[in-house]
C-alpha positions, 0 to 999 in steps of 0.5 A: 663288293659286287652287287648281286642282281635280282631280276624282277619276275614276269608280271602275273597273268591269268584271270582274277578268281574273285568277284568285283566287290572282293577284288576291289576290297583287296585293291583298296587295302593295298592303296590304303597302305601305300597312301598311308606310308607315303604320308608317313615318309613325308611327315618323317621329313618334317619331323612329326614322326621320329625314331625308326620308320620301316616302310612296307611300300612294294610289299602290300600284296603280302599282308593284304592277301594273307590277312584276307585269308584269315578270320577276324578271330585269328592271332597276328604277330608281326615285325617292325614293318607292320603298319599295313598289317595293322590297317588291314586288321582293322586298326583305326588309321587315326589311332595308328597315325597318333601312335606314329606321332607319339601321341597318347591317342595312339594304340600304345599311348604313343609309347610304342611308335612305328615298331610296336603297334598293338591292338588286342581287340583286333588280335594284333599281338604286336609288331616287334623290333627284334629280328625274329622276336615274334616267332617264339611269341607266335609259338606260345600263342598257338600252343595256348590255342591248342591247349584251350581247344579253340579253332584259332590260327596264329599267323606270324610274319617275318622277313628273310633275315629272321631265318638266320636267327636261332629263334626261327629254328627253335620255333619251327621245330616246336611248332612241327613237333607239337602240330601247332595251328601256326602259319609262318609267313616269310616276307622274303624281300631278298635283303636282310637290311642291306645284305642280299639273301645269297650273302647270308644264307648258304641254302637260299631255298627257304622252303627247304628249311621248313621241310627239314622240320617235316612241315608243309611248305609253299613258295608264292609270288609275293608281288601277285595278290592272287597268288598270295591269297590263294596260297594263304587260303590253302595253308589256312585250310590245312592248318584248321584241319589239324594237319599242323603248321605251314610255312609260306615263303612270299617272295616280294620286294621293298621299293624303299630303303630298309629304313629312313636311315638306310642309304640303300647302296647295296642295290642297283637303281635299275633293279629297283625300277624294274621291280617297281614296274612289277608292283602289286598295285600297278599290276593288279589294277591293270588286270582288274581293268582288263577284266572289266572289274574296275574302271578308271573312274572306280580307281580315282574314286577309291583313291580319293576316298583313301586320301581323305581317310589319310588326311583325316588321320593326319588331322587326328594325330595333329590334334592329339595330346602328348602324354603328361610328364607326370604319367611317363613313369606309369607302367614302367616299373612296379616295386615288388609287393606293390598293388597292381 
């Protein structure tokens, strides 16, 4: 089978339209995701994290740029690659790491693990292990907000592989039909697990799929946090005005394999390296330095603070407790008629 080549785009250019404080906040969140996940990969190798693990490394600009365009009161629905969304949304890194370990101090008492992060306080309504599984949930959340007359938006993140699911088309149709306050964020990393986009989609213009449902659609460079943030801001403004849902295709690239079990034989090593040179943290850091909004000392201090946060989170998870055996059947099954 011939491997399909996906050349990396040119590095982003142009001025960064943010002040020093906000620009560094965006960079900090991307670095937090990167360092957290690098540590998770190491811990997986030692057996402290088990099960499935899907890393967001390389895609950080998508989650950070989009989430910073939303309010803290908006709803978020994510995929199984959702560690970054949880961190940016405000979940404590120690609680997140404890969930990765399977400890009861985790956000789901260790029962959800990497793919099922949930934080009601921060309106993170779950990662989802089913491809496209979050799409109908987001329609329900958005419909509830509209019926209650709130001004909340629901943002649903999903990969390019989800557009092949029936749930994608059903959700797009209902969202457009009912003019729901829903932001569809397609994290198109060009490979659905190990299948290149061109091999699973006859129509590779994903925005064309959205416009077929009479929905506003826009494609943005998902490796450029400025492009992501500006596109998300525009989309959010339109949705809050009552114009209905918006579809954003954010073209990105994961530097790691699909999961820790993936041998990653479907991509050229040269392709991966080329995209790494186009990485969102690397290019954004360089642009900030060129504009005088970040010094090397600033970056080193930022990175040191993030590494300290990760170290503290790991220590918290290491010190955490396993759920007692007698509690393992709690919340699993409730007989009919039993008291809640």
